[in-house]
Every structure is written in structure tokens, then in C-alpha cells.
KESE-737966 format. One record per residue: residue number from 1; x, y, z of N, C-alpha, C, CB in turn. Coordinates in Angstrom, 2 decimals. Atoms other than C-alpha are relative to their C-alpha. Glycine has a CB too. Layout:
BEGIN
<pos: NUM&nX: X&nY: Y&nZ: Z&caX: X&caY: Y&caZ: Z&cX: X&cY: Y&cZ: Z&cbX: X&cbY: Y&cbZ: Z>
...
END
This chain:
BEGIN
<pos: 1&nX: 0.08&nY: -0.89&nZ: -1.24&caX: -37.82&caY: 4.50&caZ: -1.99&cX: 0.85&cY: 1.31&cZ: -0.34&cbX: 0.63&cbY: -0.81&cbZ: 1.38>
<pos: 2&nX: -0.67&nY: -1.07&nZ: 0.22&caX: -36.82&caY: 7.97&caZ: -2.31&cX: 0.08&cY: 1.04&cZ: 1.35&cbX: -0.63&cbY: 0.58&cbZ: -1.21>
<pos: 3&nX: 0.08&nY: -0.82&nZ: -1.24&caX: -37.17&caY: 9.27&caZ: 1.28&cX: 1.36&cY: -0.39&cZ: 0.80&cbX: -1.45&cbY: -0.35&cbZ: 0.91>
<pos: 4&nX: -1.06&nY: 0.12&nZ: -0.88&caX: -34.23&caY: 9.56&caZ: 3.62&cX: -0.40&cY: 0.31&cZ: 1.48&cbX: 1.09&cbY: 0.88&cbZ: -0.46>
<pos: 5&nX: 0.53&nY: -0.07&nZ: -1.36&caX: -34.70&caY: 8.64&caZ: 7.26&cX: 0.84&cY: 1.36&cZ: 0.75&cbX: 0.30&cbY: -1.58&cbZ: 0.82>
<pos: 6&nX: -0.68&nY: -0.90&nZ: -0.75&caX: -33.58&caY: 11.11&caZ: 9.94&cX: 1.31&cY: -0.32&cZ: 0.32&cbX: -0.63&cbY: 0.25&cbZ: 1.07>
<pos: 7&nX: -1.32&nY: 0.41&nZ: -0.29&caX: -30.75&caY: 8.97&caZ: 10.87&cX: 0.87&cY: 0.15&cZ: -1.39&cbX: -0.02&cbY: -1.53&cbZ: 0.59>
<pos: 8&nX: -0.66&nY: -0.30&nZ: 1.35&caX: -29.54&caY: 9.15&caZ: 7.09&cX: 0.14&cY: 1.48&cZ: 0.04&cbX: -0.88&cbY: -0.50&cbZ: -1.33>
<pos: 9&nX: -0.33&nY: -1.52&nZ: 0.12&caX: -29.64&caY: 13.02&caZ: 7.32&cX: 0.94&cY: 0.22&cZ: 1.07&cbX: -1.28&cbY: 1.01&cbZ: 0.14>
<pos: 10&nX: -0.99&nY: -0.11&nZ: -0.91&caX: -27.61&caY: 12.80&caZ: 10.43&cX: 1.35&cY: -0.28&cZ: -0.44&cbX: -0.29&cbY: -0.76&cbZ: 1.01>
<pos: 11&nX: -1.31&nY: 0.60&nZ: 0.41&caX: -25.05&caY: 10.74&caZ: 8.97&cX: 0.64&cY: 0.90&cZ: -0.94&cbX: -0.15&cbY: -1.39&cbZ: -0.63>
<pos: 12&nX: -0.40&nY: -0.94&nZ: 0.98&caX: -24.95&caY: 12.91&caZ: 5.91&cX: 0.59&cY: 1.27&cZ: 0.46&cbX: -1.07&cbY: 0.29&cbZ: -0.77>
<pos: 13&nX: -0.47&nY: -1.28&nZ: -0.58&caX: -24.58&caY: 16.01&caZ: 8.16&cX: 1.61&cY: -0.30&cZ: 0.58&cbX: -1.12&cbY: 0.49&cbZ: 1.30>
<pos: 14&nX: -1.22&nY: 0.22&nZ: -0.73&caX: -21.62&caY: 14.38&caZ: 10.00&cX: 1.14&cY: -0.13&cZ: -1.01&cbX: -0.11&cbY: -1.25&cbZ: 0.91>
<pos: 15&nX: -0.78&nY: 0.33&nZ: 0.95&caX: -19.83&caY: 13.21&caZ: 6.98&cX: 0.28&cY: 1.05&cZ: -1.28&cbX: -0.53&cbY: -1.18&cbZ: -0.37>
<pos: 16&nX: -0.13&nY: -1.12&nZ: 1.01&caX: -20.16&caY: 16.57&caZ: 5.00&cX: 1.38&cY: 0.38&cZ: 0.16&cbX: -1.01&cbY: 1.27&cbZ: 0.21>
<pos: 17&nX: -1.45&nY: -0.51&nZ: -0.05&caX: -16.77&caY: 17.43&caZ: 6.20&cX: 0.79&cY: -1.04&cZ: -0.61&cbX: 0.55&cbY: 0.31&cbZ: 1.46>
<pos: 18&nX: -0.73&nY: 1.03&nZ: 0.79&caX: -14.45&caY: 15.84&caZ: 3.76&cX: 1.28&cY: -0.73&cZ: 0.66&cbX: 0.45&cbY: 0.68&cbZ: -1.26>
<pos: 19&nX: -1.01&nY: 0.57&nZ: -0.91&caX: -11.61&caY: 15.25&caZ: 6.35&cX: -0.71&cY: -1.12&cZ: 0.67&cbX: 0.59&cbY: 1.06&cbZ: 1.06>
<pos: 20&nX: 0.53&nY: 1.01&nZ: -0.88&caX: -14.08&caY: 13.32&caZ: 8.57&cX: -0.52&cY: -1.12&cZ: -0.92&cbX: -1.14&cbY: 0.59&cbZ: 0.95>
<pos: 21&nX: 0.44&nY: 1.12&nZ: 1.03&caX: -15.53&caY: 11.41&caZ: 5.47&cX: 1.31&cY: -0.89&cZ: -0.30&cbX: -0.62&cbY: 0.70&cbZ: -1.49>
<pos: 22&nX: -1.32&nY: 0.88&nZ: 0.56&caX: -11.88&caY: 10.35&caZ: 4.36&cX: 0.33&cY: -0.73&cZ: 1.26&cbX: 1.45&cbY: 0.95&cbZ: -0.60>
<pos: 23&nX: -0.54&nY: 0.70&nZ: -1.29&caX: -10.83&caY: 9.37&caZ: 8.03&cX: -1.16&cY: -1.25&cZ: 0.19&cbX: 0.08&cbY: 1.19&cbZ: 1.50>
<pos: 24&nX: 1.21&nY: 0.85&nZ: -0.21&caX: -14.34&caY: 7.47&caZ: 8.32&cX: 0.45&cY: -1.11&cZ: -0.94&cbX: -1.52&cbY: 0.71&cbZ: -0.38>
<pos: 25&nX: -0.41&nY: 0.88&nZ: 1.06&caX: -13.44&caY: 5.50&caZ: 4.99&cX: 1.25&cY: -0.67&cZ: 0.31&cbX: 0.12&cbY: 0.71&cbZ: -1.26>
<pos: 26&nX: -1.25&nY: 0.75&nZ: -0.35&caX: -10.06&caY: 4.76&caZ: 6.07&cX: -0.14&cY: -1.08&cZ: 1.03&cbX: 1.01&cbY: 0.94&cbZ: 0.48>
<pos: 27&nX: 0.61&nY: 0.86&nZ: -1.15&caX: -11.30&caY: 3.16&caZ: 9.37&cX: -0.41&cY: -1.33&cZ: -0.65&cbX: -1.35&cbY: 0.75&cbZ: 0.73>
<pos: 28&nX: 0.51&nY: 1.27&nZ: 0.49&caX: -13.38&caY: 0.75&caZ: 7.26&cX: 0.87&cY: -0.80&cZ: -0.79&cbX: -1.10&cbY: 0.20&cbZ: -0.73>
<pos: 29&nX: -0.98&nY: 0.40&nZ: 0.83&caX: -10.78&caY: 0.07&caZ: 4.68&cX: 1.09&cY: -0.81&cZ: 0.84&cbX: 0.55&cbY: 1.23&cbZ: -0.71>
<pos: 30&nX: -0.96&nY: 0.57&nZ: -0.64&caX: -8.11&caY: -0.60&caZ: 7.18&cX: -0.52&cY: -1.46&cZ: 0.73&cbX: 0.53&cbY: 1.07&cbZ: 0.96>
<pos: 31&nX: 0.59&nY: 1.09&nZ: -0.73&caX: -10.29&caY: -2.87&caZ: 9.33&cX: -0.59&cY: -0.86&cZ: -0.47&cbX: -0.68&cbY: 0.24&cbZ: 0.75>
<pos: 32&nX: 0.68&nY: 1.03&nZ: 0.86&caX: -11.92&caY: -4.57&caZ: 6.54&cX: -1.41&cY: -0.23&cZ: 0.52&cbX: 0.82&cbY: -1.37&cbZ: -0.02>
<pos: 33&nX: 1.29&nY: 0.09&nZ: -0.52&caX: -15.32&caY: -3.80&caZ: 8.28&cX: -1.20&cY: 0.35&cZ: -0.85&cbX: -0.02&cbY: 0.75&cbZ: 1.07>
<pos: 34&nX: 0.97&nY: -0.23&nZ: 0.78&caX: -18.57&caY: -3.91&caZ: 6.61&cX: -0.76&cY: 1.35&cZ: 0.45&cbX: -0.81&cbY: -1.20&cbZ: -0.03>
<pos: 35&nX: 0.40&nY: -1.44&nZ: -0.54&caX: -19.95&caY: -0.32&caZ: 6.85&cX: -1.64&cY: 0.01&cZ: -0.22&cbX: 0.84&cbY: 1.37&cbZ: -0.95>
<pos: 36&nX: 1.58&nY: -0.13&nZ: 0.02&caX: -23.51&caY: 0.17&caZ: 7.86&cX: -0.22&cY: 1.45&cZ: 0.43&cbX: -0.82&cbY: -1.11&cbZ: 1.08>
<pos: 37&nX: 0.35&nY: -1.36&nZ: -0.35&caX: -25.19&caY: 3.60&caZ: 8.40&cX: 0.34&cY: 0.38&cZ: 1.31&cbX: -1.32&cbY: 0.23&cbZ: -0.16>
<pos: 38&nX: -0.22&nY: 0.00&nZ: -1.38&caX: -25.09&caY: 3.10&caZ: 12.15&cX: 1.48&cY: 0.18&cZ: 0.32&cbX: -0.54&cbY: -1.25&cbZ: 0.60>
<pos: 39&nX: -1.38&nY: -0.07&nZ: -0.22&caX: -21.41&caY: 2.25&caZ: 12.31&cX: 0.77&cY: 1.01&cZ: -0.42&cbX: 0.51&cbY: -0.93&cbZ: -0.43>
<pos: 40&nX: -0.58&nY: -1.27&nZ: 0.91&caX: -20.55&caY: 4.94&caZ: 9.67&cX: -0.07&cY: 1.17&cZ: 1.03&cbX: -1.02&cbY: 0.41&cbZ: -1.51>
<pos: 41&nX: 0.29&nY: -1.08&nZ: -0.99&caX: -22.19&caY: 7.47&caZ: 11.98&cX: 0.81&cY: 0.16&cZ: 1.31&cbX: -1.33&cbY: -0.16&cbZ: 0.40>
<pos: 42&nX: -0.79&nY: 0.02&nZ: -1.25&caX: -20.62&caY: 6.36&caZ: 15.09&cX: 1.55&cY: 0.50&cZ: -0.25&cbX: -0.03&cbY: -1.52&cbZ: 0.59>
<pos: 43&nX: -1.19&nY: -0.36&nZ: 0.28&caX: -17.14&caY: 6.59&caZ: 13.57&cX: 0.28&cY: 1.38&cZ: -0.38&cbX: 0.38&cbY: -0.77&cbZ: -0.87>
<pos: 44&nX: -0.02&nY: -1.21&nZ: 0.49&caX: -17.85&caY: 9.63&caZ: 11.69&cX: -0.02&cY: 1.24&cZ: 1.35&cbX: -1.29&cbY: 0.03&cbZ: -1.04>
<pos: 45&nX: 0.31&nY: -0.91&nZ: -1.19&caX: -19.12&caY: 11.44&caZ: 14.98&cX: 1.12&cY: -0.08&cZ: 0.95&cbX: -1.36&cbY: -0.39&cbZ: 0.75>
<pos: 46&nX: -1.05&nY: -0.06&nZ: -0.98&caX: -16.05&caY: 10.27&caZ: 17.02&cX: 1.01&cY: 0.89&cZ: -0.65&cbX: 0.58&cbY: -1.43&cbZ: 0.40>
<pos: 47&nX: -0.94&nY: -0.92&nZ: 0.78&caX: -13.85&caY: 12.22&caZ: 14.38&cX: -0.47&cY: 1.47&cZ: 0.25&cbX: 0.00&cbY: -0.35&cbZ: -1.64>
<pos: 48&nX: 0.60&nY: -1.11&nZ: -0.26&caX: -16.18&caY: 15.05&caZ: 14.62&cX: 0.17&cY: 0.74&cZ: 1.46&cbX: -1.26&cbY: -0.31&cbZ: -0.26>
<pos: 49&nX: -0.02&nY: -0.44&nZ: -1.56&caX: -15.91&caY: 15.33&caZ: 18.43&cX: 1.50&cY: 0.19&cZ: 0.38&cbX: -0.71&cbY: -1.21&cbZ: 1.07>
<pos: 50&nX: -1.37&nY: -0.22&nZ: -0.36&caX: -12.16&caY: 15.40&caZ: 18.28&cX: 0.82&cY: 0.86&cZ: -0.83&cbX: 0.62&cbY: -1.17&cbZ: 0.06>
<pos: 51&nX: -0.75&nY: -1.09&nZ: 0.82&caX: -11.49&caY: 18.16&caZ: 15.88&cX: 0.03&cY: 1.25&cZ: 0.70&cbX: -0.63&cbY: 0.26&cbZ: -1.39>
END
């Protein structure tokens, strides 16, 4: 499979900012949560909205 869904493009757009990506990764590491695209996008978007 070589196509990225629209949802995948939205996730990449949000985490393109290195600061947001690092904060997002930190949440998953600290909480021990399994990262899914949906959850990752929600967490990253919350950081994007608070900058």
C-alpha cells in the first residue's frame, strides 16, 4: 500500500512542527499509551491549538 489517507495527511501536517511532535511523543511515552493515528492527531492538534 503506497497511498496515504486524508487523515494521514492531516496528522503529518499537524506534527510537522518539531515542538508539537516532541510534545506528542512525550505524552505517549509518559502515559505508556499505544499510539494510533487518531489519538496521535488529537494530542498533536491540542498542542497546535495552544501555541
